[in-house]
Residue frames as qw, qx, qy, qz and C-alpha x, y, z in Angstrom:
[[0.000, 0.891, 0.455, 0.000, 0.00, 0.00, 0.00],
 [0.385, 0.295, -0.040, 0.874, 1.03, 3.64, -0.32],
 [0.028, -0.287, -0.430, 0.855, 0.14, 6.77, 1.58],
 [0.347, 0.104, -0.264, -0.894, -2.26, 7.71, -1.20],
 [0.568, -0.127, -0.708, -0.400, -4.07, 4.35, -1.20],
 [0.479, -0.364, -0.726, 0.334, -4.19, 3.88, 2.59],
 [0.107, -0.489, -0.007, -0.866, -6.45, 6.57, 3.98],
 [0.643, -0.420, 0.178, -0.615, -8.55, 4.76, 6.59],
 [0.281, 0.198, -0.922, 0.175, -8.05, 1.81, 8.89],
 [0.751, -0.396, -0.219, -0.481, -10.83, -0.31, 10.36],
 [0.120, 0.341, -0.827, 0.432, -9.94, -1.66, 13.79],
 [0.765, -0.367, -0.427, -0.314, -11.87, -4.49, 15.43],
 [0.262, 0.264, -0.708, 0.601, -11.36, -4.79, 19.18],
 [0.349, -0.419, -0.814, 0.199, -13.04, -5.48, 22.49],
 [0.257, -0.722, -0.159, -0.622, -15.57, -3.27, 24.23],
 [0.766, -0.638, -0.056, 0.051, -14.08, -4.62, 27.47],
 [0.057, -0.880, 0.471, -0.013, -10.60, -3.94, 28.84],
 [0.843, 0.224, -0.481, 0.090, -9.58, -7.58, 29.17],
 [0.808, -0.573, -0.073, 0.118, -7.39, -9.04, 31.89],
 [0.714, -0.075, 0.096, 0.689, -4.04, -7.82, 30.57],
 [0.048, -0.838, -0.087, 0.537, -3.19, -4.12, 30.75],
 [0.314, -0.252, 0.595, 0.695, -1.23, -4.59, 27.52],
 [0.271, 0.533, 0.747, 0.291, -4.50, -4.74, 25.56],
 [0.004, -0.941, -0.288, 0.177, -5.57, -1.22, 26.53],
 [0.334, -0.670, 0.330, 0.575, -2.00, 0.00, 26.06],
 [0.403, 0.077, 0.713, 0.569, -1.94, -1.43, 22.53],
 [0.188, 0.783, 0.579, 0.127, -5.17, 0.38, 21.72],
 [0.151, -0.926, -0.030, 0.345, -3.64, 3.66, 22.86],
 [0.405, -0.428, 0.537, 0.604, -0.42, 3.11, 20.92],
 [0.357, 0.341, 0.735, 0.466, -2.28, 2.23, 17.74],
 [0.084, 0.889, 0.445, -0.059, -4.64, 5.18, 18.13],
 [0.227, -0.821, 0.182, 0.492, -1.73, 7.57, 18.44],
 [0.407, -0.188, 0.677, 0.583, 0.00, 6.00, 15.42],
 [0.307, 0.606, 0.687, 0.258, -3.15, 6.30, 13.30],
 [0.011, -0.957, -0.205, 0.206, -3.45, 9.99, 14.19],
 [0.344, -0.665, 0.393, 0.534, 0.24, 10.66, 13.56],
 [0.403, 0.031, 0.745, 0.531, 0.01, 9.00, 10.13],
 [0.286, 0.249, -0.142, -0.914, -2.93, 11.17, 9.14],
 [0.223, -0.157, -0.906, -0.324, -5.22, 8.17, 8.75],
 [0.579, -0.290, 0.016, -0.762, -8.89, 7.95, 9.66],
 [0.118, -0.054, 0.948, -0.289, -9.96, 5.37, 12.24],
 [0.658, -0.146, -0.362, -0.644, -13.09, 3.41, 11.40],
 [0.125, 0.090, -0.918, 0.366, -14.32, 1.37, 14.36],
 [0.270, -0.425, -0.853, -0.136, -17.35, 0.04, 16.14],
 [0.211, -0.662, -0.189, -0.693, -18.24, 3.25, 17.97],
 [0.705, -0.555, -0.421, 0.131, -17.77, 2.04, 21.54],
 [0.011, 0.833, -0.271, 0.483, -16.35, 4.34, 24.21],
 [0.721, -0.562, 0.357, -0.191, -15.38, 1.60, 26.67],
 [0.922, -0.102, 0.329, 0.178, -12.67, -1.01, 26.90],
 [0.559, -0.139, 0.454, 0.680, -10.05, -1.33, 24.16],
 [0.271, 0.689, 0.521, 0.424, -12.44, 0.42, 21.76],
 [0.193, -0.963, -0.186, 0.021, -12.61, 3.47, 23.98],
 [0.554, -0.605, 0.273, 0.502, -8.85, 3.65, 24.54],
 [0.538, 0.194, 0.546, 0.612, -8.24, 3.40, 20.81],
 [0.160, 0.791, 0.438, 0.396, -10.70, 6.12, 19.78],
 [0.364, -0.908, -0.092, 0.184, -9.71, 8.41, 22.64],
 [0.586, -0.422, 0.339, 0.604, -6.07, 8.25, 21.56],
 [0.416, 0.417, 0.515, 0.622, -6.88, 9.08, 17.95],
 [0.069, -0.913, -0.336, -0.221, -8.95, 12.09, 19.03],
 [0.515, -0.787, 0.054, 0.336, -6.25, 13.21, 21.49],
 [0.570, -0.205, 0.439, 0.664, -3.70, 13.05, 18.67],
 [0.221, 0.545, -0.125, -0.799, -5.81, 15.28, 16.45],
 [0.054, -0.039, 0.891, 0.450, -6.93, 12.43, 14.19],
 [0.570, 0.010, -0.213, -0.794, -10.24, 11.68, 12.54],
 [0.181, 0.004, 0.955, -0.235, -12.60, 8.99, 13.84],
 [0.587, -0.076, -0.393, -0.703, -15.66, 7.38, 12.31],
 [0.275, -0.059, 0.867, -0.411, -17.68, 5.39, 14.81],
 [0.548, -0.029, -0.554, -0.626, -20.27, 2.97, 13.40],
 [0.089, -0.015, 0.874, -0.477, -22.66, 1.45, 15.90],
 [0.277, -0.449, -0.756, -0.386, -26.15, -0.08, 15.86],
 [0.364, -0.579, 0.009, -0.729, -28.77, 1.81, 17.85],
 [0.850, -0.433, -0.228, -0.194, -29.35, -1.14, 20.21],
 [0.817, -0.056, -0.291, 0.495, -25.67, -1.20, 21.27],
 [0.150, 0.724, -0.119, 0.663, -25.21, 2.48, 22.08],
 [0.511, -0.698, 0.222, -0.450, -26.03, 2.24, 25.77],
 [0.975, -0.210, 0.039, 0.061, -24.30, -1.13, 26.09],
 [0.814, 0.098, 0.060, 0.569, -20.93, -0.26, 24.54],
 [0.314, 0.405, 0.041, 0.858, -20.84, 3.54, 24.70],
 [0.125, -0.594, -0.461, 0.647, -21.65, 6.63, 26.71],
 [0.377, 0.770, 0.476, 0.196, -23.83, 8.90, 24.60],
 [0.042, -0.983, 0.048, 0.170, -22.16, 12.17, 25.55],
 [0.482, -0.521, 0.554, 0.435, -18.71, 10.72, 24.78],
 [0.607, 0.390, 0.609, 0.329, -19.87, 9.77, 21.30],
 [0.201, 0.963, 0.169, -0.064, -20.08, 13.50, 20.63],
 [0.357, -0.728, 0.419, 0.407, -16.27, 13.62, 20.66],
 [0.600, 0.109, 0.665, 0.431, -16.12, 11.67, 17.40],
 [0.104, 0.391, -0.240, -0.883, -16.06, 13.78, 14.24],
 [0.552, 0.068, -0.527, -0.643, -18.35, 11.27, 12.49],
 [0.379, -0.021, 0.838, -0.393, -20.93, 8.94, 14.01],
 [0.494, 0.040, -0.617, -0.611, -22.96, 6.50, 11.95],
 [0.492, -0.040, 0.704, -0.511, -25.89, 4.78, 13.69],
 [0.326, 0.088, -0.801, -0.495, -27.13, 1.69, 11.86],
 [0.761, -0.217, -0.099, -0.603, -30.28, -0.39, 12.21],
 [0.971, -0.210, 0.092, -0.073, -28.45, -3.67, 12.81],
 [0.610, -0.521, 0.494, 0.336, -25.12, -5.49, 12.94],
 [0.699, 0.341, 0.503, 0.377, -25.19, -6.42, 9.26],
 [0.275, 0.917, 0.154, 0.245, -25.48, -2.79, 8.19],
 [0.397, -0.866, 0.276, 0.130, -22.73, -1.84, 10.63],
 [0.709, -0.249, 0.536, 0.385, -20.27, -4.37, 9.22],
 [0.582, 0.582, 0.425, 0.377, -21.06, -3.40, 5.63],
 [0.047, 0.991, 0.022, 0.125, -20.54, 0.30, 6.41],
 [0.539, -0.705, 0.396, 0.237, -17.22, -0.43, 8.14],
 [0.730, 0.079, 0.534, 0.419, -16.04, -2.44, 5.14],
 [0.438, 0.773, 0.337, 0.310, -17.03, 0.23, 2.63],
 [0.077, -0.988, 0.075, -0.111, -15.25, 3.01, 4.52],
 [0.618, -0.644, 0.419, 0.165, -11.97, 1.16, 5.18],
 [0.547, 0.688, -0.465, -0.107, -8.77, 0.53, 3.23],
 [0.428, 0.283, -0.818, 0.258, -7.32, -2.00, 5.69],
 [0.764, -0.497, -0.202, -0.359, -8.43, -4.09, 8.67],
 [0.212, 0.418, -0.733, 0.493, -6.72, -4.62, 12.03],
 [0.757, -0.464, -0.399, -0.230, -7.80, -6.95, 14.80],
 [0.049, -0.523, 0.614, -0.590, -6.69, -6.04, 18.31],
 [0.110, -0.097, -0.945, 0.291, -7.58, -8.33, 21.23],
 [0.514, -0.082, 0.024, -0.853, -11.30, -8.78, 21.73],
 [0.548, 0.004, 0.752, -0.368, -14.09, -11.29, 22.15],
 [0.532, 0.323, 0.775, 0.110, -16.48, -13.25, 19.97],
 [0.378, 0.869, 0.243, -0.209, -17.65, -10.15, 18.09],
 [0.038, -0.802, 0.481, 0.354, -14.08, -9.15, 17.24],
 [0.420, -0.171, 0.858, 0.241, -13.32, -12.68, 16.07],
 [0.523, 0.554, 0.647, -0.044, -16.47, -12.83, 13.95],
 [0.277, 0.909, 0.005, -0.311, -15.68, -9.53, 12.25],
 [0.057, -0.680, 0.642, 0.349, -12.12, -10.35, 11.20],
 [0.463, 0.028, 0.875, 0.141, -13.09, -13.86, 10.10],
 [0.512, 0.708, 0.457, -0.165, -15.82, -12.44, 7.88],
 [0.187, 0.879, -0.287, -0.331, -13.31, -10.08, 6.29],
 [0.243, -0.420, 0.833, 0.265, -10.96, -13.01, 5.63],
 [0.543, 0.350, 0.762, -0.036, -13.87, -14.97, 4.15],
 [0.436, 0.849, 0.151, -0.258, -14.62, -12.12, 1.75],
 [0.006, -0.738, 0.592, 0.325, -10.94, -12.06, 0.75],
 [0.427, -0.109, 0.887, 0.136, -11.02, -15.81, 0.09],
 [0.505, 0.584, 0.632, -0.066, -14.06, -15.30, -2.14],
 [0.450, 0.221, 0.370, 0.782, -12.25, -12.59, -4.09],
 [0.033, -0.880, -0.461, -0.109, -14.41, -9.73, -2.86],
 [0.077, -0.983, 0.158, -0.045, -11.46, -7.54, -1.76],
 [0.803, 0.241, -0.276, 0.469, -7.66, -7.37, -1.61],
 [0.185, -0.856, 0.186, -0.445, -7.37, -5.01, 1.36],
 [0.340, 0.340, -0.761, 0.434, -4.67, -5.77, 3.97],
 [0.766, -0.530, -0.219, -0.290, -5.79, -7.73, 7.06],
 [0.321, 0.485, -0.626, 0.519, -3.68, -7.71, 10.22],
 [0.750, -0.536, -0.387, 0.014, -3.71, -9.50, 13.57],
 [0.011, -0.730, 0.447, -0.517, -2.14, -7.48, 16.39],
 [0.827, -0.150, -0.539, 0.063, -0.86, -10.45, 18.37],
 [0.174, -0.723, 0.360, -0.564, -0.43, -8.60, 21.66],
 [0.380, -0.426, 0.744, -0.348, 1.25, -10.90, 24.17],
 [0.022, 0.078, -0.977, -0.197, 0.35, -13.86, 21.94],
 [0.509, 0.207, 0.431, -0.716, -3.38, -13.19, 22.20],
 [0.736, 0.419, -0.136, -0.514, -4.15, -14.50, 18.70],
 [0.035, -0.435, 0.892, 0.117, -1.86, -17.55, 18.81],
 [0.487, 0.171, 0.834, -0.197, -4.73, -20.08, 19.12],
 [0.581, 0.686, 0.203, -0.388, -6.51, -18.47, 16.16],
 [0.282, 0.727, -0.550, -0.299, -3.36, -18.46, 14.03],
 [0.252, -0.239, 0.938, 0.002, -2.75, -22.12, 14.86],
 [0.579, 0.414, 0.640, -0.289, -6.30, -22.92, 13.78],
 [0.495, 0.765, -0.126, -0.393, -5.84, -21.06, 10.48],
 [0.097, 0.572, -0.790, -0.197, -2.66, -23.00, 9.76],
 [0.407, 0.017, 0.900, -0.155, -4.43, -26.26, 10.64],
 [0.610, 0.583, 0.387, -0.372, -7.33, -25.48, 8.30],
 [0.393, 0.749, -0.411, -0.340, -4.91, -24.65, 5.48],
 [0.072, -0.408, 0.908, 0.065, -2.92, -27.86, 6.02],
 [0.462, 0.210, 0.828, -0.238, -6.17, -29.84, 6.07],
 [0.189, 0.180, 0.715, 0.648, -7.10, -28.41, 2.69],
 [0.028, 0.730, 0.675, -0.106, -10.00, -26.18, 3.69],
 [0.028, 0.816, -0.035, -0.577, -8.52, -22.80, 2.78],
 [0.767, 0.352, 0.480, 0.239, -8.67, -23.38, -0.94],
 [0.440, 0.775, 0.056, 0.451, -7.32, -20.00, -2.07],
 [0.663, -0.532, -0.190, 0.491, -4.55, -19.43, 0.46],
 [0.434, 0.141, 0.140, 0.879, -2.95, -16.73, -1.69],
 [0.159, -0.626, -0.305, -0.700, -6.04, -14.59, -1.07],
 [0.660, -0.712, -0.174, -0.162, -6.15, -15.18, 2.69],
 [0.687, 0.185, -0.337, 0.617, -2.89, -13.81, 4.05],
 [0.368, -0.916, -0.120, -0.107, -3.39, -11.91, 7.27],
 [0.379, 0.576, -0.458, 0.561, -0.32, -10.08, 8.49],
 [0.732, -0.590, -0.325, 0.105, 0.74, -10.81, 12.06],
 [0.274, 0.596, -0.376, 0.654, 2.68, -8.33, 14.19],
 [0.597, -0.354, -0.634, 0.343, 3.47, -8.63, 17.87],
 [0.277, -0.346, -0.279, 0.852, 3.94, -4.96, 18.74],
 [0.226, 0.824, 0.479, -0.201, 1.35, -2.21, 18.35],
 [0.087, -0.759, 0.249, 0.595, 4.03, 0.18, 17.13],
 [0.253, -0.194, 0.785, 0.531, 4.55, -2.06, 14.07],
 [0.445, 0.525, 0.711, -0.148, 0.92, -2.04, 12.89],
 [0.349, 0.861, 0.084, -0.361, 0.79, 1.14, 10.80],
 [0.001, 0.644, -0.647, -0.408, 4.21, 0.58, 9.15],
 [0.365, 0.012, 0.921, 0.135, 3.16, -2.98, 8.30],
 [0.467, 0.669, 0.534, -0.224, -0.04, -1.73, 6.65],
 [0.248, 0.852, -0.219, -0.407, 1.86, 0.79, 4.55],
 [0.092, -0.504, 0.808, 0.290, 4.30, -1.94, 3.49],
 [0.593, 0.158, 0.774, -0.154, 1.59, -4.50, 2.68],
 [0.111, 0.083, -0.683, -0.717, 0.95, -5.56, -0.91],
 [0.742, 0.047, 0.024, -0.668, -2.57, -6.32, -2.03],
 [0.740, -0.133, 0.650, -0.110, -3.27, -10.04, -1.70],
 [0.812, 0.537, 0.223, -0.050, -3.70, -10.43, -5.44],
 [0.322, 0.859, -0.395, 0.039, -0.21, -9.01, -6.00],
 [0.199, -0.569, 0.774, -0.192, 1.40, -11.81, -3.99],
 [0.915, 0.067, -0.021, -0.397, -0.06, -14.97, -5.50],
 [0.589, 0.481, -0.647, 0.059, 3.26, -16.76, -5.77],
 [0.026, 0.281, -0.826, 0.489, 3.34, -17.83, -2.13],
 [0.562, -0.351, -0.692, -0.286, 1.06, -20.42, -0.56],
 [0.249, -0.078, -0.659, 0.705, 1.69, -19.17, 2.97],
 [0.229, -0.711, -0.627, -0.221, -1.57, -18.38, 4.74],
 [0.404, -0.885, -0.157, 0.167, -0.07, -16.07, 7.37],
 [0.521, 0.592, -0.187, 0.586, 2.61, -13.40, 7.04],
 [0.624, -0.689, -0.220, 0.296, 4.47, -12.80, 10.29],
 [0.368, 0.744, -0.119, 0.545, 6.34, -9.52, 10.55]]
């Protein structure tokens, strides 16, 4: 990717803080990096947990934030007055519309630590890549090895022959939050890298 083609980054992450302080810290580091790079954050609109730390850091760094949240989740994952700090808020009717809007507004996808919702979102994006619906970079922020079980499962599925277009499903894996934005700028589109069968790119 180049600076001209990477303008916005979708980040999936938990609406809870998790049990390791490193998760919140990673959200803050990534938020600051997104702001410093002049990128727009696209995220799920929450003001709590890793979500909140991420968005707060982008705003504090003078960056732009688009929060996309279904009406029924506003009081569960956000504080209404804090949502006013975002420069763009999109309220959708349901989860499906939320995910579609996030996809349409994003040039790359990052998954910080989170729960079932976070997992479901990044897996759907990888599924769309496998089906040839996009070639946008996908990245796992493997903070303190959080995503290791998922990465092992992906490798197992590929070895078992169930990821039939591995050249289209190549999530990048980085261990440090500071490496996320540079890795996105350095990432080729999946379709430009068909020569390798590796399912995961570890940086």
